[in-house]
C-alpha positions as CSV (number, residue, x, y, z in Angstrom):
1,X,-6.5,8.1,8.6
2,X,-3.7,5.0,8.2
3,X,-6.0,1.6,8.5
4,X,-3.4,-1.9,8.9
5,X,-4.5,-5.3,7.2
6,X,-5.9,-7.4,9.7
7,X,-2.8,-9.3,9.0
8,X,-0.4,-9.2,11.3
9,X,2.3,-11.1,8.2
10,X,1.2,-9.4,5.0
11,X,-0.5,-11.8,2.4
12,X,1.6,-13.9,-0.2
13,X,2.9,-11.6,-3.0
14,X,2.0,-11.1,-5.7
15,X,-1.9,-11.2,-4.1
16,X,-3.4,-7.6,-3.8
17,X,-6.4,-6.3,-2.3
18,X,-9.7,-8.1,-2.1
19,X,-12.6,-6.8,-4.0
20,X,-16.1,-8.8,-4.8
21,X,-17.5,-6.4,-8.1
22,X,-15.7,-5.5,-10.5
23,X,-18.7,-3.3,-12.6
24,X,-18.0,-1.2,-9.7
25,X,-13.4,-0.4,-10.0
26,X,-11.5,1.4,-13.1
27,X,-9.2,0.4,-14.9
28,X,-6.9,3.1,-14.8
29,X,-3.0,3.2,-17.1
30,X,-1.2,5.7,-14.8
31,X,2.6,6.3,-13.1
32,X,1.3,6.9,-9.9
33,X,0.5,3.3,-9.7
34,X,4.2,3.0,-11.0
35,X,5.5,4.6,-7.5
36,X,7.5,3.2,-3.9
37,X,7.1,6.0,-1.9
38,X,9.3,6.0,1.3
39,X,8.4,5.4,4.6
40,X,7.0,8.3,6.2
41,X,6.8,10.0,3.6
42,X,3.4,11.9,2.2
43,X,0.9,10.3,0.5
44,X,0.6,11.7,-2.8
45,X,-2.7,9.8,-3.6
46,X,-6.2,8.3,-0.7
47,X,-5.5,4.9,-1.1
48,X,-5.0,1.3,-0.9
49,X,-1.3,1.4,-0.7
50,X,1.3,-2.3,-0.4
51,X,4.8,-2.9,1.2
52,X,6.9,-3.2,-1.5
53,X,9.0,-5.8,0.7
54,X,5.9,-8.0,2.1
55,X,2.4,-7.3,1.5
56,X,1.3,-5.3,4.5
57,X,-2.2,-3.3,3.2
58,X,-2.5,0.0,4.1
59,X,-5.2,2.9,3.5
60,X,-3.8,6.7,3.4
61,X,-5.3,9.7,2.8
62,X,-3.5,12.2,0.0
63,X,-1.7,14.8,2.2
64,X,-0.7,12.6,5.7
65,X,2.0,10.6,6.4
66,X,2.9,6.8,5.1
67,X,3.2,4.8,8.0
68,X,7.4,4.7,9.5
69,X,9.5,1.8,8.9
70,X,8.6,0.7,12.4
71,X,5.1,0.1,11.2
72,X,5.8,-3.1,11.2
73,X,8.5,-6.1,11.0
74,X,11.3,-7.0,7.8
75,X,12.5,-10.3,7.9
76,X,16.7,-8.7,6.0
77,X,15.7,-10.8,2.9
78,X,12.5,-8.4,2.8
79,X,14.3,-5.6,2.4
80,X,12.7,-2.1,3.7
81,X,10.0,-0.6,3.7
82,X,8.4,0.6,0.1
83,X,5.0,1.7,-0.1
84,X,2.8,1.6,-3.5
85,X,-0.4,2.7,-4.6
86,X,-2.9,-0.3,-6.0
87,X,-5.8,1.6,-6.0
88,X,-6.7,4.9,-5.5
89,X,-9.8,6.7,-4.6
90,X,-11.8,9.3,-6.5
């Protein structure tokens, strides 16, 4: 299941998903957070993914395809659509 962030243009680059209770999250220095995944690729880990070009965030479930390039529009200077895991679910 995929859900798009309510923002059409996405948050400013560098911001991330928001949260209230830090004690509910665990910092994990894992390489799964460093990889970029192509549009339409199989989601490797369930969680929140951020487009590296524009900052749009989506939720994707492991085994489901990540959104295709037509999911949202980019300007030429934003480059292609690539998804990076920013918050993993357990």
